[in-house]
SEDO-333513 format. One record per residue (C-alpha): residue in one letter; x negated, y, z negated. Coordinates in pm, whole numbers, plus 50000, padded with zeros to 5 digits. Layout:
% SEDO-333513
aXYZ
...
% end
This chain:
% SEDO-333513
m326542627880592
t325882659880399
t328292688580470
t326722723480448
l328342757580412
d329622776180716
e326622793480867
r328732822780992
p328412856080804
p331002860680533
a334102880880609
p333862917680527
g334502923980161
p333252944079864
d329742930979898
a329402935880273
r329592973680266
s326812997880374
p324363009080106
r326053042780029
t329673031580073
g330103026979699
a329303063779636
r332153087979606
w332153123179747
w331413139079412
w328183119379384
g327183134079719
a328163168979602
l325973164879294
a323093152379508
g323413182779736
l323513206079436
l320403190479285
a318633191179622
v319183228779661
g318203233579296
a314953215079355
a314263235079670
l314823268279493
a312813257879186
v309833246079389
g310043278079595
e309883298779276
l306913278379154
v304993283379479
t305863320479468
g304393321779120
l301243303379223
l300543323279539
e300313360679479
g301963381679747
t304543355579849
r308303357679802
s310963331479756
a312843320280065
v316063335479926
v314433369779901
s312883366780248
v316213357080405
g317983384480209
e315563410780340
v316213399180697
v319933402780630
v319373438180501
d317323447280806
n319903434381051
a323173442280874
p325433466781062
h325913500680898
w329533493280806
l328433462980606
k325713483080432
d328223510380344
f330693484280218
a328053468679994
i327063502379847
r330683512879791
t331623479379637
f328573470379432
g326813503779392
e323213500179278
n323873463179217
d324113457279593
k320733439479598
d321673416179315
a324963409579494
l323133400979816
i320763376679641
a323673361079455
g325693358379776
t322793342479962
t322253317479681
i325963308979655
t326173303680031
l323133280980016
v324663261179730
i328023256679907
v326453244980230
s324093221680043
v327013205979853
l328793199780184
l325633184680328
g325363162180023
i328923149980072
a328213142680438
s325053124280335
v327073098080145
r327793081880481
r325003095880696
l321883105380506
w320283120380814
i322833148880814
g321713161580475
i318043157380560
a318453175680892
g320413203780724
t317773207980453
v315013209380713
a317023235480904
f317263256880591
g313493253880554
v312943265080913
i315173295380856
g313233303880539
v309883300580718
a311043322481006
a312323348980764
a309103348680560
l306863351780866
s308983380081008
r308163403480718
p305583430880779
g302043419580706
a303073383380652
t300553355080681
f301193317780694
a300823316780315
n304183334680294
a305843304080448
w304783279480178
p307703285979937
a310193277080212
i308173247380341
l307573230780006
g311083239579890
a312533221080190
v310263191180123
a311543189979764
g315153191779882
v314673163180127
a312903142279861
v315763146679615
l318383137079874
w316433105779961
l315943096279597
l319613100679509
l321403088979823
g318773068279998
r316533048879763
t318993046879473
a321943036979690
a320043009379865
v319412989379548
s320412952279571
v321412932579269
p320552895779326
t322942869279201
a322162837679009
a321152807879217
a324032784879301
p324002749079417
t324792747579783
s325712711179814
v326452680079617
a325262645179661
a325112630480006
g328432620180138
s330412646579955
s331592681380058
s329632712179950
v331652732479698
p330562765179534
v330302764379158
a332982784778988
g331892820278905
d329052821679158
r328952842079482
p328852821279799
a325382821579946
v324832822980319
m322722794080437
r320032797880695
a319862771280963
s316782758680786
g318882751980480
g317452780080251
p319572808780112
e319382842780282
a318302873380074
p321302890179914
a322762920080098
p322742954079927
t325482954879669
g326412991679726
f325953023179522
d324103018479194
r325693044778972
r323433038678678
a320293043578884
f321853074579042
l322703090678709
v319283083278561
t317553097978866
a319913127878875
g319203135378511
a315473134178571
v315793156978874
a317943181878683
g315393183578405
g312613188278656
v314503216478828
v314853235378500
v311203230678403
v309753238678746
g312023268878795
a311123282778453
m307423277578523
g307773295878853
k309503325678694
g306903326678421
l304023325878668
q305553353878871
g305293375878564
r301523375678612
y301923398178913
s303933425278739
v302263459278757
s303853471678436
g300523468278254
a298673487578524
r301363514378514
d301093517278135
a297343522678172
v297793553178397
t297283586578228
l298683615478428
p296483646378439
a297823680978372
p299043698078691
s297093726878839
s300433743278910
p302903733278637
a306633737878668
a308043767678483
a309983760878167
l313633754778241
p315643786778193
a318233788377919
g321623777278041
v320683750578296
d322983727878098
l326383742878022
g326873719677727
t330173705677850
a330843669077786
g331223648978104
i329093670978330
t326023653378468
p322863664878282
f320563688378471
v317643663978438
t318413627978529
p316603603178300
n314413578878490
g316523549378383
d319683565778521
f318213578478847
y319933562979148
r318103536679349
v318883529979715
d316263511979927
t315843480480132
a313493462079894
l315293433279724
v312323429979489
p310323461679416
p306783457979554
q304183452579283
v301253474779377
t298433483079138
p296603516479166
s293323497779226
n294803480279532
w296583510779670
s295423535779930
l297003562280150
r295923563480513
i296533594080732
k296233586481102
g297723592681445
m297683627281601
v295093641181361
d291563654181406
n290153636581100
p291803603780994
i291333599980620
e292063574480349
l292683583279986
s292523560479683
f294723565379381
d291793580779196
d291273604779488
l294913614879459
v294813619879083
n291663641179105
r293143665379357
e295063696679261
l298523686079145
i301783704979143
e304823699178922
r308293708079049
d311993702278978
v313603686879286
t316993670879351
l317023640279576
v320143628679761
c320803596279951
v322443599680292
s324773571180190
n326313593279924
e330063596079974
v332023627679893
g332053628379513
g329433600879503
r326683594879249
y323673588979475
a321973621379377
g319573628879094
n317323656478968
a313863650878820
r310593668578750
w308013654678992
l304213655578974
g302093651179285
v299693663379550
p301013689079798
l301633670480121
a300723700380336
s297213701880187
i296543665680282
l297803671180637
r295763702780680
e292673683480572
a293433656980834
g294063683581099
v297483680181262
q297163681581639
d299353702481866
g302473684381978
a302853662981665
d306393669581546
q307133638381336
l305443625581022
v306113588280994
s305623574980641
r305273537480580
s305873517580267
v303793487480166
d306773465680265
g306893480480617
w309843504380572
t309483536980762
a310883572280747
g310383601380983
s310123637380861
p309843668581077
v306253681281056
e307633716481046
a309643708780732
v306693694680535
m304373722980643
d306723752980599
g305763760580240
r308313739280055
d307013717679770
a306733685179965
m304393661679781
v302903627479742
a304363621779396
i302723600979124
g304783612178824
m308463615078735
n309813633178431
g306463632978253
e305453596678314
p304013575878598
l306573566878861
p308753537478756
v308063506878971
e311563507879123
h311013544279218
g307773539179407
f304833533579171
p302053541479231
a303033568579485
r305993580779692
l307023610579899
v309283638679779
v310403664380037
p312963689979913
g315953695080141
l315853662680343
y317963631780283
g315933602980144
y316013581080454
t314043607780643
s311543616380371
a311543598980032
t309383568680112
k308623547979804
w305423527679764
v304033549180047
t300753537080193
e300473553280536
l301213586480704
e301143587881083
l301403619881286
t303373613181603
t306403626081794
f310133619881771
d310063608082132
a307373582282061
y308793564481758
d312113557481584
p311823549381211
y313783522481029
w317233538480997
v317033557681324
q316693523881495
r320003515281331
g321993544981454
w321253572581202
a320123607581299
q316463616381347
v316693648481145
a318983650980842
p318813681480613
i320873677880296
k324353692780335
t326083716380097
m328083694979855
s329913696979522
r331693672079303
i333953671078999
d332453651578707
t335083659778447
p337913652078409
r337823618778590
g340293610778861
l343703599478729
a342753610578377
n345473619678128
v344803653477963
d346703675977727
a348233708577842
g346173739677763
t342603748577846
v340913719178021
p337223721978116
v336753712178481
g333113708778575
g330453691278776
v327393697378992
a326803712479335
w323763712479561
a322363727479878
v318793715679827
h316103739979943
r318763766480004
g320403769279664
i324003773479548
d325543808179530
a329143800079446
v331513772179345
e335283775279369
v338133754079236
r341673751079367
v344633737579170
d347183720679395
d347773744479688
g346943775779491
p344193801179563
w340493793779532
q339153805579197
p335473810979109
a333733787778865
q331003796978618
l327513787178739
a324663774578523
a321143788378553
v318653770778781
p314843771578803
g314863774379183
q316563765779509
d315473729279518
t317783716379244
w321483710679193
r323503734378980
q326073727878711
w329423746078731
l332413750078496
f336013761478548
p338313765978244
w341683754578373
e344893764478201
a346683731978262
t350443728378263
s352343695878230
g352763674678538
r350633658378806
h348033681278964
t345353679679232
l342003696479168
t339653704479457
v336163719379459
r333963735279725
a330543751879716
t328773779179907
g325033777979972
a322693807279928
d322463808580307
g326213815380327
d327093780080434
v330523771380292
q331143734480226
t333363721980505
q336753706180449
e336293682680744
r335853647080629
a333003627180781
e331443593880692
p327783592480584
i326593579380922
p324853594781114
d323583623880902
g325493626080575
a329093628080451
t331123660180449
g334433670880294
w335863685679976
h336003664979661
s339503662379512
i340923643979212
v344403639179067
v345043643578694
n348103639278474
v348803666778219
r350893656977919
% end
């Protein structure tokens, strides 16, 4: 009688494990990292192929900006300064990478966890993309196809690769009739079916070689696809269109700057801020790319004659050129979110008069191409100040990050209530009827720029030599002007500082105080007085809801 092998399944052992059991956690971490890399790379490629779309990271980041509490926004500005947008994108990407690595580790045992998590990320990206102003379904494709790529990579690395079976050599299952069946040395026992044939070999576990080969191919693909996406996105840059713009001469040019606007003291901020140094605070993670040929300005709402102007219409109107200082409401006491430039543009009042502002309209809502809104008092833009739709900055077309092809400039109002970049719509309405972007988030409806001064030199905690030390900086009370600046040493009396010349009341003003410094540790404090008699208050207040207040003080060490 022939004796066959035991037909029961073999006892659990190294070859009876589940397909991914042979993988270690670091293989899962690498798979998660490559999956998120593939998702981001494909998203960049789709963004480059479809004009007007944005990557899922940017879309999610913009949603975070829109919904972040004011304390978080202030923290980001204080901590990262003008790099706050880069920090947000980096933080979003790092968070995505960390979570994806954790999902990859979990996928070593349960692949469905990683796939479900990747799909969830895609859903979040789609929701963020479709929530942006003016979005169409095309805006969702970077997130959708990115998620598909992420799922595919996880399956390739932890699904298909891990399920590879390595068959063994055939082994005799029995010997001649009448003898006992004995496996041949060196061969794996085969499980016999009842019919007498061998069963197909079970998966042998994680195939590291196949994993590494696939991972290498995926990594190479991520680099190539991501680079292609970034390269394609360069097609949509408006730098060429900006370079092609020739600014006409203004009908009303700015007067030549008077002698003495710069006091010539090292360390004091220059009177004119170069475009590359001008502060940037806005909600756009990526500056909108708008060509003059695709741009228009619509004036609507409570007007008698709604009108629409092209860029050529704007350029061919009478232009004014003025020196105006802009200040961000987020500027802290002693902060750097202020800048002075020579602006070229169309008087805003002339456009509104042409449209015919109706009685009762007290708010001018300006909208950016990315949906951001600001609300300016109609009275302020119609009272004779040099409010304008600007197209030029310091003798050249607006830089893209400062609003090209057109933005608003309204002297005397903080930027969040007036200085709309990439402006494309003006709506006459009322303050009761509509709350603009930052008003919806707890900031004041009306916010004139407050009287402020700061010390630029010496820097806080600087070490200086005893003797005459130049103490200087800038002060502003935009659209009112600065009449006086005073400096106090320790608890001594207020002493007047020398004031630089200014071309008008809409700019900041340099000041200088020659301090006879004595050895020791000293506190220097500055305050300004506006031309309207308003003395800068000592009371400290945070920027929210309508701008910071307080005196700027520094401590210096005199040797």
